[in-house]
Structure formats: structure tokens, C-alpha cells
C-alpha positions in Angstrom: 75.8 91.0 69.1 77.4 88.7 71.6 80.9 90.1 71.1 79.7 93.7 71.5 77.7 92.9 74.6 80.7 91.2 76.1 83.0 94.1 75.3 80.6 96.5 77.0 80.4 94.3 80.1 84.1 94.3 80.7 85.0 97.8 79.7 85.7 100.2 82.5 88.3 101.9 84.6 91.3 99.9 85.8 90.3 98.2 89.2 92.6 99.4 92.0 93.7 95.8 92.7 95.0 95.5 89.2 97.2 98.6 89.2 101.0 98.3 89.5 102.7 100.1 92.3 105.5 102.2 90.7 103.4 104.8 88.8 101.1 105.4 91.7 104.1 105.7 94.1 105.6 108.3 91.7 102.4 110.2 91.3 101.9 110.4 95.1 105.5 111.7 95.6 105.2 114.1 92.6 102.3 115.9 94.4 104.9 117.0 97.0 107.1 118.4 94.3 104.2 120.2 92.8 103.1 121.6 96.1 106.6 122.9 96.9 107.0 124.5 93.4 103.6 126.2 93.5 103.8 127.4 97.1 107.2 128.9 96.5 106.1 130.6 93.3 102.9 132.1 94.8 104.7 133.4 97.9 107.5 135.0 95.8 105.1 136.1 93.0 107.6 134.7 90.4 107.8 131.9 87.9 109.8 129.9 89.0 109.6 130.8 92.6 112.8 132.4 94.0 113.8 135.1 96.5 116.2 137.5 94.9 118.0 137.9 98.3 117.9 134.7 100.3 119.4 134.6 103.7 121.0 131.8 105.8 119.3 128.4 105.4 117.0 129.9 102.7 120.0 129.6 100.4 120.0 125.8 100.9 116.2 125.7 100.3 116.4 127.5 96.9 119.4 125.4 95.9 117.4 122.2 96.5 114.3 123.6 94.8 116.2 124.5 91.6 118.2 121.2 91.6 115.4 118.7 92.4 112.0 120.3 92.2 111.2 123.3 90.0 112.3 121.9 86.6 111.4 118.2 87.3 107.9 118.3 88.7 106.0 119.0 85.4 108.0 116.6 83.2 107.5 113.9 85.8 103.7 114.4 85.8 103.6 114.5 82.0 105.6 111.3 81.6 103.3 109.5 84.1 100.3 110.9 82.1 101.7 109.4 78.9 102.3 106.1 80.7 98.8 106.0 81.9 97.4 106.5 78.4 99.0 103.3 77.2 98.0 101.4 80.4 94.4 102.4 79.8 94.5 101.3 76.2 96.2 98.0 77.1 93.6 97.4 79.8 90.8 97.8 77.3 92.5 95.5 74.8 92.8 92.8 77.4 89.1 93.0 77.9 88.4 92.7 74.2 87.0 96.2 73.9 86.9 97.2 70.2 89.6 99.8 69.3 87.1 102.4 68.2 85.3 102.2 71.6 88.6 102.6 73.4 89.5 105.6 71.2 86.1 107.2 71.9 86.5 106.6 75.6 89.9 108.3 75.6 88.5 111.3 73.6 85.7 111.7 76.2 88.2 111.4 79.0 90.5 114.1 77.7 87.6 116.4 76.7 86.5 116.1 80.3 90.0 116.8 81.6 90.2 119.9 79.3 86.9 121.2 80.7 88.1 120.6 84.3 91.3 122.4 83.4 89.4 125.5 82.1 87.5 125.7 85.3 90.5 125.1 87.5 92.7 127.5 85.5 90.2 130.4 85.6 88.7 129.9 89.1 91.7 128.7 91.1 95.2 128.5 89.7 96.7 130.0 86.5 99.5 127.4 86.4 96.9 124.7 85.7 98.3 121.7 83.7 95.0 119.9 83.3 94.0 121.9 80.2 97.3 121.2 78.5 97.1 117.5 79.4 93.5 117.4 78.1 94.6 118.8 74.7 97.7 116.7 74.7 95.7 113.6 75.4 93.3 114.3 72.5 96.3 114.8 70.2 98.0 111.6 71.4 94.8 109.6 71.0 94.1 110.8 67.5 97.6 110.9 66.1 99.9 108.6 68.0 98.3 105.7 69.8 98.2 102.5 67.8 100.7 103.8 65.2 103.9 102.2 64.1 106.9 101.6 66.4 108.7 104.6 65.0 106.1 107.0 66.4 106.7 105.7 69.9 110.4 106.3 69.6 109.9 110.0 69.1 110.3 110.4 72.9 113.7 108.8 72.7 114.7 111.1 69.9 113.6 114.0 72.0 115.8 112.8 74.9 118.8 112.5 72.6 118.3 115.9 71.1 117.9 117.3 74.6 121.2 115.8 75.8 123.1 117.4 72.9 121.3 120.7 73.5 122.3 120.6 77.2 125.9 119.9 76.3 126.1 122.9 74.1 124.5 125.2 76.7 126.8 123.8 79.4 129.9 124.6 77.3 128.8 128.2 77.2 127.6 128.6 80.8 130.1 126.8 83.0 133.3 128.7 81.9 131.5 132.0 82.9 130.6 130.9 86.5 132.0 133.1 89.2 131.6 133.5 93.0 131.6 137.2 92.5 128.7 137.2 90.1 125.7 139.5 90.9 123.5 137.8 88.3 119.9 136.9 89.3 117.7 134.1 88.1 115.5 135.4 85.2 111.9 135.0 86.3 108.4 135.9 85.1 105.8 137.6 87.2 102.7 135.9 88.5 100.2 138.8 88.6 97.4 136.6 90.0 99.5 136.0 93.1 99.3 139.7 93.9 95.6 140.3 93.2 93.9 142.1 96.1 90.4 140.5 95.5 89.2 137.2 94.2 87.4 139.0 91.4 90.6 140.6 90.3 92.4 137.3 90.4 89.8 135.7 88.1 90.1 138.6 85.7 93.8 138.1 85.5 93.4 134.3 85.0 90.9 134.8 82.2 93.7 136.2 80.1 96.7 134.5 81.6 95.4 130.9 81.6 95.0 130.5 77.8 98.6 131.7 77.3 99.9 129.5 80.0 98.1 126.5 78.5 99.6 127.1 75.1 103.1 127.2 76.6 102.4 124.0 78.5 101.3 122.1 75.4 105.0 121.3 75.0 104.5 118.7 77.7 103.2 116.4 75.0 106.9 115.7 74.3 107.4 114.6 77.9 104.3 112.5 77.6 105.8 110.7 74.6 108.6 109.5 76.7 106.1 108.0 79.1 104.3 106.4 76.1 107.5 104.7 75.0 108.2 103.5 78.5 104.7 102.0 78.8 105.0 100.3 75.5 108.1 98.6 76.9 106.3 97.7 80.1 109.2 99.1 82.1 107.3 99.7 85.3 105.1 96.6 84.9 108.2 94.4 84.5 110.9 96.1 86.6 112.9 92.9 87.1 113.3 92.5 83.3 114.5 96.2 83.1 116.5 96.4 86.3 119.7 97.5 84.5 117.8 100.2 82.5 116.1 101.5 85.7 119.5 101.7 87.5 121.1 103.4 84.5 118.1 105.8 84.2 118.2 106.7 87.9 121.9 107.3 88.2 122.3 108.9 84.7 119.2 110.9 85.0 120.0 112.5 88.3 123.7 113.0 87.3 122.6 115.0 84.2 119.9 116.9 86.1 122.3 118.0 88.8 125.0 119.0 86.3 122.5 121.0 84.3 120.7 122.7 87.1 123.8 123.5 89.1 124.6 127.0 87.6 121.0 128.2 88.2 120.7 126.6 91.6 123.9 128.3 92.7 122.6 131.6 91.3 119.3 131.1 93.2 121.2 130.4 96.4 123.3 133.6 95.9 126.5 131.6 96.0 127.8 131.9 92.4 126.5 132.7 88.9 127.3 133.1 85.3 127.8 136.4 83.4 124.7 138.5 83.1 124.6 138.0 79.4 124.4 134.2 79.9 121.7 134.2 82.6 119.1 133.2 80.0 121.3 130.3 78.7 121.8 129.2 82.3 118.0 129.1 82.8 117.5 127.1 79.6 120.1 124.7 80.8 118.3 124.3 84.1 114.9 123.8 82.4 116.2 121.2 80.0 118.0 119.3 82.7 114.8 118.9 84.7 113.5 116.5 82.1 116.4 114.1 83.0 115.7 114.6 86.7 112.1 113.4 86.1 113.5 110.3 84.3 115.6 109.7 87.4 112.6 109.9 89.7 110.5 107.5 87.6 113.4 105.0 87.5 113.9 105.3 91.3 110.2 104.5 91.9 110.4 101.6 89.4 113.2 100.1 91.6 111.2 100.8 94.7 108.2 99.1 93.1 110.4 96.1 92.3 111.5 95.9 95.9 107.9 96.2 97.3 106.6 93.6 94.8 108.7 91.0 96.6 107.1 91.7 99.9 103.8 90.3 101.2 102.8 93.7 102.7 103.3 97.1 101.1 103.9 99.0 104.4 102.0 102.1 105.7 104.2 104.8 104.1 104.2 103.1 100.6 100.5 102.3 101.0 99.7 105.9 101.7 101.7 107.1 98.7 99.9 104.6 96.5 96.5 105.7 97.8 97.5 109.3 97.1 98.8 108.4 93.6 95.5 106.8 92.8 93.7 110.0 93.7 96.2 112.5 92.2 93.6 114.6 90.4 91.5 115.2 93.5 94.4 116.2 95.6 96.0 118.3 92.9 92.8 120.3 92.9 92.7 120.4 96.7 96.1 122.0 96.7 94.8 124.9 94.6 91.9 125.4 97.0 94.5 125.5 99.9 96.6 128.1 98.1 93.6 130.3 97.7 92.7 129.9 101.4 96.2 130.2 102.9 98.2 132.4 100.6 95.9 134.8 98.7 95.9 138.5 99.7 92.1 138.4 100.2 91.9 135.5 102.7 94.4 134.3 105.3 97.5 136.0 103.8 100.1 133.8 105.4 102.8 135.2 103.2 102.2 138.7 104.7 102.3 137.3 108.3 105.8 135.7 108.0 109.2 137.0 107.2 110.4 134.2 104.9 108.7 133.0 101.7 110.9 129.9 101.8 110.0 128.7 105.2 106.3 129.5 104.7 106.3 127.6 101.4 108.0 124.6 102.9 105.6 124.5 105.9 102.5 124.9 103.7 103.5 122.5 101.0 104.7 119.7 103.4 101.6 120.2 105.6 99.1 120.0 102.8 100.9 117.0 101.3 100.9 115.1 104.6 97.2 115.9 105.2 96.6 114.6 101.6 98.4 111.4 102.5 96.1 110.8 105.5 92.9 111.7 103.6 93.9 109.5 100.7 94.6 106.6 103.1 91.2 107.0 104.7 89.5 107.0 101.3 91.5 103.9 100.3 90.5 102.1 103.5 86.8 102.6 102.9 87.1 101.8 99.2 86.3 105.3 97.8 87.8 106.9 94.7 88.5 110.6 94.8 85.6 112.8 93.6 87.6 114.2 90.7 88.5 110.7 89.6 84.9 109.7 89.7 84.0 112.7 87.5 86.7 111.8 84.9 85.5 108.2 85.1 82.0 109.4 84.3 83.3 111.3 81.3 85.3 108.3 80.1 82.8 105.5 80.4 79.5 107.3 80.2 76.6 105.1 81.4 79.0 102.2 81.9 80.1 103.3 85.4 80.5 100.1 87.3 
């Protein structure tokens, strides 16, 4: 009776003061990547977002988007999601919470995330990832967490397989690159972005969101990499893993740039592969984004190490951390902003400007900067984000200290 009562008294969400900097820094920055990717896709009505005929500086914009943003944003979030799962489990273990109670809390947490994803995906944004993360979290909780070491190494196996896969694709694509190519980037159409009424957009999302979520379930493989990294305490102990972080940052971005380059050049209208290899070039770009996300995480691990040696975090880093601790709230806020600013039935900014690229950049950067300010205000007054409070309620039930 005493042990059970003690476990209940100490169970709960991780206090803000106990959180490490690197994951929250990365989450805060990742929201900028997500905003850029989503705004560009909505304004162009394509997945991924690209203008088939960019002009002038727009070429540079799409080159950067395909090199550092489009293919890296989702894997980055998924890895951080997997990392957070292990952090939560470890936090509960340190407070002597019985494993079965921790498992139940995680199942409630991800069921709540799935429910939030259903509402978000149908009412606001078809590219919702919360539903897929909710399902992936349920699977990881039931089948992976607390298993043997070999399970945690599946993420590394996936990385190794991915590297071989990229090498094979690169050997096919690079020899066909030409400055005279007329090949375009293969894209899918986002029908909800062209809906003329909100009711029409909801009807489209009712059928499109389940399919999108099934596709996004593959992110569980990205999450497994984060699970492995968390098991090694790579971001908690960056000094111990300094060489690994530097290798991951340099190697990750080198592979990402090499893999995304053919599609980035195609998007910029500078060069491209043969038309018959356009699909292979896109697969190369998509796979390389995973390594870009590894590079991002390692960079923020090194930044976290540098900041840990300072007495004060600094305003910019502090704002990023505050935003990273409220990622769910401001991820949802972005979708509300897309509805307000970009939909055809409200402010229609895309129809009032001549460049989807410039409009996307202004909207994404503006919303992200406002999010930084709002998150800092919430942090200053000690408030969690409303979405975080909701998920905390799902997770801990009546124990909502």
C-alpha cells in the first residue's frame, strides 16, 4: 500500500525545470521547417510544395526548401517523438512508478493524441501527423519499449539500409543529370487546398486524412532512431557523445545535400535527370531527408552542450526552448493560421500575391516569430500550452498536479 501510494504521488509530467535543452531547442526550430513546408505546399496546391516555373530568387527558395526543409521536417519531428517516449518512461522509472502504470499512461497519452489527430486532420489540415504519431506511439508502447537491446537497434539497421538504398539510387540518377533537362519534380495534388468553401474542404479531408495517416505510419521507423538515441542518452550527455554528435552533424548533412541535390536543382529549374528517372530522383531526395534530420538533431545536441556551460540560456535560445515545450499547441495554431490566411474562403493571401514562394516565406516566418513571442510569454508566467495540458490530462488522468 505504501509503495503504491508513493508511486502515485510522484508520477506525473516531466517538470519544465528538469527538461534538457537540446530536444526542446530542436522542436522549436522544427516548427519553422514545418511552417515553411506546409505554407509552400498549400499555396502551390502540391505535395511537396513546388512551383513548376520559378522565376529569379524563387529558384533559390525552392532549392533551399528541397535541400533542407521538405524532406527533413517530418523525420526530425518523428525522431524527437521517439526520443520523448523513452524520456517519459525513464522519468517514471526514476520516480518508482510501476511499469504497468507507465504503460497505461503512455497508452492513454497516445490514444488522446490519436483523437486530437482525427479532429485536426478532418477539421483543419489533411497533412496532420498527430494521428500517425498516436498510432505509432501505441505500437511502440505495446511492442517495443522495455524489450531487449536488439529491438532498439532496429533504427540503426534502418539507417544502414537507407544509406545503401540511397547509394543505389544516386548511381542511377547522377549520370543522367543535365542542364538542358525539362523534367519537373513529381508531385501529388492537395485537393483540400483548392476547396472553395470550408464545408467542401472538410468533405475532402474526411476521405483524404485516413489515407494520409496510413502513409505517415512509416514514421514509426524514424521514431525508432529517436528511441535508440534516447536509450544512449545522447542528448542528455552530449559531452560524452561529442564525437558522435559532430560526426552525425557533418555526415548527416553531407548525405542529405548529396541526396537531395538532383531534385533541388530540378525544383529550381537549373538542371534535372532524364524524365524516366524523375521518380528515382524524388525517392533519393525523400530518403536523404532522413539523414538531414539526423544532422539537425546532432547540431542541436552540440548547441545544447554549449549552452549547458553557460549560466544563462539567452533570449533567443530561451524562446526556442519555450516554443519547443509547447510544440503541440503551436503546431495546431499553424493550421488555424493556414485556414485564416491562405484558404480560398477566408483571406486568400495566395490569390492576392504573385509569388507563392514569397508569400509562403512571409507567412511561415511571421507565424513562427509570433509563436516564439507567445511561447515566451507563456513561459514567463509559468503556463503550459492548452494542447499540452489536454494531453497531460489524457496521460495522467486525475493525477494532474
